[in-house]
SERO-4910 file (N, C-alpha, C, O; in steps of 0.05 Angstrom, whole numbers):
BEGIN
 pado doro    nc1    nc2    nc3   cac1   cac2   cac3    cc1    cc2    cc3    oc1    oc2    oc3
  Met    A    267   3588   1285    248   3607   1295    223   3593   1305    214   3573   1292
  Ser    A    212   3602   1327    189   3590   1339    164   3594   1321    160   3616   1309
  Thr    A    147   3574   1321    122   3576   1307     99   3583   1327     77   3589   1318
  Gln    A    106   3583   1352     86   3588   1373     90   3617   1383    112   3625   1389
  Tyr    A     68   3632   1386     68   3659   1396     75   3658   1426     64   3642   1441
  Ile    A     93   3676   1434    100   3678   1463     93   3706   1471    105   3726   1463
  Ala    A     73   3708   1489     63   3734   1498     84   3749   1513    102   3737   1525
  Ala    A     82   3775   1513    102   3793   1526    104   3787   1556    126   3787   1567
  Ala    A     81   3781   1569     82   3776   1598     97   3750   1603    111   3748   1623
  Leu    A     93   3730   1586    107   3704   1590    137   3709   1585    154   3698   1600
  Arg    A    144   3724   1564    172   3730   1558    185   3743   1582    208   3736   1589
  Leu    A    171   3762   1595    182   3776   1618    186   3757   1642    207   3758   1655
  Arg    A    167   3739   1647    170   3720   1668    194   3702   1664    209   3696   1682
  Val    A    197   3692   1639    220   3675   1632    246   3691   1636    265   3680   1648
  Ala    A    247   3716   1627    271   3732   1630    277   3737   1660    301   3736   1668
  Glu    A    257   3742   1676    261   3746   1705    271   3720   1718    289   3722   1735
  Thr    A    260   3698   1710    269   3672   1721    299   3667   1714    314   3657   1730
  Ala    A    306   3675   1690    334   3671   1680    352   3693   1691    376   3693   1685
  Arg    A    341   3712   1706    357   3735   1716    369   3751   1693    391   3762   1696
  Phe    A    355   3751   1670    363   3767   1647    391   3758   1637    408   3775   1629
  Arg    A    396   3732   1639    422   3720   1630    416   3696   1613    396   3683   1615
  Cys    A    436   3689   1596    434   3665   1581    435   3641   1600    452   3641   1618
  Gly    A    418   3622   1597    417   3599   1615    441   3581   1612    446   3564   1629
  Tyr    A    456   3584   1590    478   3566   1585    505   3579   1592    520   3568   1609
  Cys    A    511   3601   1580    538   3614   1584    536   3637   1605    557   3648   1611
  Leu    A    513   3643   1615    508   3663   1636    514   3691   1627    516   3709   1644
  Thr    A    515   3696   1601    520   3723   1591    496   3741   1598    473   3733   1593
  Ser    A    501   3764   1609    480   3782   1618    469   3798   1594    484   3806   1576
  Gln    A    443   3803   1594    431   3819   1573    443   3847   1573    445   3860   1552
  Arg    A    451   3857   1596    462   3884   1598    488   3888   1583    495   3911   1576
  Ile    A    503   3867   1579    529   3870   1566    532   3858   1539    552   3864   1525
  Ile    A    513   3841   1530    518   3826   1505    512   3842   1480    525   3838   1459
  Gly    A    494   3861   1481    487   3876   1456    461   3865   1445    440   3876   1450
  Pro    A    462   3844   1428    437   3833   1417    419   3822   1439    429   3812   1459
  Leu    A    393   3825   1435    375   3815   1456    377   3785   1459    382   3770   1440
  Leu    A    375   3776   1484    374   3748   1490    348   3737   1478    328   3751   1476
  Glu    A    348   3712   1470    326   3700   1457    311   3680   1475    323   3668   1493
  Ile    A    285   3677   1470    270   3656   1484    278   3630   1471    276   3626   1446
  Glu    A    286   3611   1487    296   3585   1478    278   3563   1488    269   3563   1511
  His    A    271   3545   1470    256   3521   1477    275   3500   1486    290   3490   1470
  Ile    A    274   3492   1511    293   3472   1522    289   3446   1506    308   3434   1497
  Ile    A    264   3437   1504    258   3415   1486    247   3429   1461    225   3441   1462
  Pro    A    262   3429   1439    255   3444   1415    227   3436   1404    219   3413   1408
  Glu    A    214   3454   1391    189   3448   1379    191   3425   1359    173   3409   1357
  Ala    A    214   3423   1346    218   3401   1327    218   3374   1340    214   3353   1328
  Lys    A    223   3374   1367    223   3349   1382    198   3347   1400    197   3330   1418
  Gly    A    178   3363   1394    153   3362   1409    151   3381   1432    131   3380   1448
  Gly    A    170   3399   1435    170   3419   1457    148   3439   1452    140   3445   1430
  Thr    A    138   3450   1474    117   3470   1473    127   3497   1482    150   3500   1490
  Ala    A    109   3517   1481    115   3544   1490    106   3548   1518    101   3570   1527
  Asp    A    103   3526   1534     96   3528   1562    120   3539   1577    143   3534   1570
  Glu    A    114   3554   1597    135   3568   1612    157   3550   1622    180   3557   1622
  Asp    A    150   3526   1631    170   3507   1641    188   3495   1620    207   3481   1626
  Asn    A    183   3501   1594    200   3492   1572    215   3516   1559    228   3512   1539
  Leu    A    213   3539   1571    226   3563   1560    247   3574   1578    245   3572   1603
  Phe    A    268   3585   1566    289   3599   1581    302   3619   1563    295   3620   1539
  Leu    A    320   3635   1573    334   3654   1557    360   3642   1547    373   3626   1561
  Ala    A    368   3649   1523    394   3641   1512    405   3664   1495    390   3678   1482
  Cys    A    431   3666   1496    443   3686   1478    442   3676   1449    439   3652   1445
  Pro    A    444   3694   1430    442   3685   1402    463   3664   1395    458   3646   1379
  Met    A    487   3665   1407    508   3646   1401    500   3618   1411    501   3599   1395
  Cys    A    493   3616   1436    485   3590   1447    460   3579   1433    459   3555   1425
  Asn    A    440   3596   1429    415   3587   1417    419   3577   1388    407   3558   1379
  Ser    A    436   3591   1373    440   3584   1345    456   3558   1342    453   3543   1323
  His    A    472   3551   1362    487   3526   1361    470   3503   1372    474   3480   1365
  Lys    A    452   3509   1390    435   3488   1402    416   3477   1381    411   3453   1381
  Thr    A    405   3494   1365    385   3486   1344    364   3468   1357    351   3475   1376
  Asp    A    361   3444   1346    340   3426   1356    352   3403   1373    339   3382   1376
  Arg    A    375   3407   1384    388   3386   1400    377   3384   1428    369   3404   1440
  Ile    A    376   3360   1438    370   3355   1466    391   3339   1479    391   3335   1504
  Glu    A    410   3329   1463    433   3313   1474    457   3317   1455    454   3327   1433
  Ala    A    480   3310   1466    505   3313   1451    525   3293   1462    521   3280   1483
  Val    A    548   3291   1449    569   3272   1457    588   3286   1476    599   3307   1470
  Asp    A    593   3273   1498    614   3282   1517    641   3276   1504    647   3253   1498
  Pro    A    658   3296   1501    684   3291   1487    703   3273   1503    721   3262   1491
  Glu    A    699   3269   1529    717   3251   1544    708   3222   1543    724   3205   1538
  Ser    A    682   3217   1547    672   3190   1548    662   3180   1521    658   3155   1518
  Asn    A    657   3198   1503    644   3192   1477    616   3181   1480    605   3169   1462
  Leu    A    603   3186   1504    576   3178   1508    557   3200   1500    564   3224   1503
  Asn    A    534   3193   1490    513   3213   1483    498   3219   1509    487   3201   1522
  Val    A    497   3244   1517    485   3252   1543    466   3275   1538    468   3289   1518
  Pro    A    447   3279   1556    429   3302   1553    444   3328   1555    463   3330   1570
  Leu    A    435   3348   1541    446   3375   1544    437   3386   1571    417   3378   1583
  Phe    A    453   3405   1581    446   3419   1605    419   3433   1602    413   3445   1582
  Asn    A    402   3430   1623    376   3442   1623    375   3464   1644    375   3458   1668
  Pro    A    375   3490   1635    377   3512   1655    352   3514   1673    354   3528   1694
  Arg    A    331   3500   1667    307   3501   1685    311   3482   1709    301   3488   1730
  Ile    A    325   3460   1705    326   3440   1726    354   3433   1736    357   3422   1758
  Asp    A    374   3439   1720    402   3432   1727    416   3456   1740    410   3479   1734
  Ser    A    434   3450   1758    450   3471   1771    475   3477   1755    491   3460   1749
  Trp    A    478   3503   1747    501   3511   1731    527   3504   1745    545   3492   1732
  Asp    A    529   3510   1771    554   3505   1786    560   3475   1788    584   3468   1792
  Glu    A    541   3458   1786    546   3429   1787    559   3420   1761    575   3401   1761
  His    A    553   3432   1739    562   3423   1713    584   3440   1700    598   3430   1682
  Phe    A    587   3464   1709    606   3483   1697    621   3498   1718    613   3500   1741
  Glu    A    644   3510   1710    659   3529   1726    674   3548   1708    680   3541   1685
  Trp    A    680   3571   1718    696   3590   1703    725   3585   1708    733   3580   1731
  Ile    A    741   3585   1687    770   3583   1689    782   3606   1673    768   3622   1661
  Asp    A    808   3609   1674    822   3630   1660    811   3658   1667    803   3673   1649
  Asn    A    809   3663   1693    799   3689   1703    770   3695   1694    763   3718   1690
  Gly    A    754   3675   1690    726   3679   1683    720   3683   1654    699   3693   1646
  Thr    A    739   3674   1637    735   3678   1608    728   3652   1594    717   3653   1571
  Val    A    734   3630   1606    729   3603   1593    711   3587   1612    715   3587   1636
  Ile    A    691   3574   1600    674   3556   1615    685   3528   1613    690   3517   1591
  His    A    689   3515   1636    700   3488   1638    677   3469   1646    663   3475   1665
  Gly    A    675   3447   1633    655   3427   1640    665   3408   1662    686   3397   1659
  Lys    A    649   3405   1683    656   3388   1705    643   3361   1704    651   3342   1718
  Thr    A    624   3357   1686    609   3332   1683    607   3325   1654    612   3342   1637
  Pro    A    599   3300   1647    595   3294   1619    574   3313   1606    577   3321   1583
  Gln    A    553   3319   1621    532   3336   1611    543   3364   1606    537   3377   1585
  Gly    A    559   3374   1624    571   3401   1621    590   3402   1597    589   3420   1581
  Arg    A    608   3382   1595    627   3381   1573    613   3379   1546    620   3393   1527
  Ala    A    592   3362   1544    577   3359   1519    563   3384   1511    562   3391   1488
  Thr    A    552   3398   1531    538   3423   1526    557   3445   1516    551   3460   1497
  Ile    A    581   3446   1528    601   3466   1520    608   3462   1490    609   3481   1475
  Val    A    613   3437   1483    621   3431   1455    597   3436   1436    601   3450   1416
  Ala    A    574   3426   1443    551   3428   1425    543   3457   1420    536   3465   1398
  Leu    A    544   3474   1441    536   3502   1439    559   3520   1432    555   3545   1430
  Asn    A    583   3509   1429    607   3525   1423    610   3548   1443    615   3571   1435
  Met    A    607   3542   1468    606   3562   1489    633   3577   1493    633   3598   1505
  Asn    A    654   3565   1484    680   3578   1486    691   3587   1459    715   3586   1454
  His    A    673   3595   1442    680   3606   1416    701   3628   1420    697   3644   1439
  Pro    A    722   3630   1404    743   3650   1409    732   3679   1411    742   3695   1426
  Asp    A    711   3685   1396    700   3712   1398    687   3717   1425    688   3739   1435
  Met    A    674   3696   1436    661   3699   1462    682   3701   1484    679   3717   1502
  Val    A    703   3685   1482    725   3687   1501    738   3715   1501    743   3726   1522
  Ala    A    742   3725   1477    753   3752   1474    735   3773   1486    744   3792   1500
  Ala    A    709   3771   1481    690   3789   1493    690   3787   1523    689   3807   1537
  Arg    A    691   3762   1534    691   3759   1563    716   3771   1575    715   3782   1597
  Gln    A    739   3770   1561    763   3783   1571    759   3812   1575    767   3824   1596
  Leu    A    745   3825   1556    739   3854   1559    720   3859   1582    722   3878   1597
  Trp    A    699   3841   1584    680   3844   1605    692   3841   1633    685   3855   1652
  Val    A    712   3822   1635    726   3818   1660    741   3844   1668    741   3853   1690
  Ile    A    755   3855   1648    771   3879   1653    753   3902   1663    760   3917   1680
  Ala    A    729   3903   1651    710   3924   1658    696   3919   1685    683   3936   1696
  Gly    A    699   3894   1696    686   3887   1721    658   3878   1718    643   3877   1737
  Trp    A    650   3871   1693    622   3863   1688    618   3833   1688    595   3824   1689
  His    A    639   3818   1689    637   3789   1685    659   3775   1700    681   3787   1703
  Pro    A    655   3751   1711    629   3738   1713    613   3750   1735    623   3761   1755
  Leu    A    586   3748   1732    568   3759   1752    570   3742   1778    573   3718   1777
  Ile    A    568   3755   1800    569   3741   1826    540   3739   1836    526   3758   1838
  Asp    A    533   3714   1841    505   3709   1851    503   3713   1881    482   3710   1892
***
């Protein structure tokens, strides 16, 4: 939990920048149920601030697995790499949807490490995405 107060106006700007979606798994606020959370890209425990350029939205699943991490191990190369940064990195460069939009596949070491660290393909999330795909809600088209 953040120790720094985040004003409602700042929260709204961050949400608008994120297009009301998790910066990691792209889950939309409209379909997830629990509110998306303000996420510190560089966690406060690592010196991160509540400045707008260090904040983004994350779903409770991604945020709870990210904790205070800023890097993780790529399962293919076994190298420690930075986690995906939704403020500066391109989602399409590091990830792609497979299995009809239900599974996130990592295209780069950073993408693969982020998927594993944040447990982005947790079976419950994949099952939820299957339902969202059937309903025509997912994946969102930009």
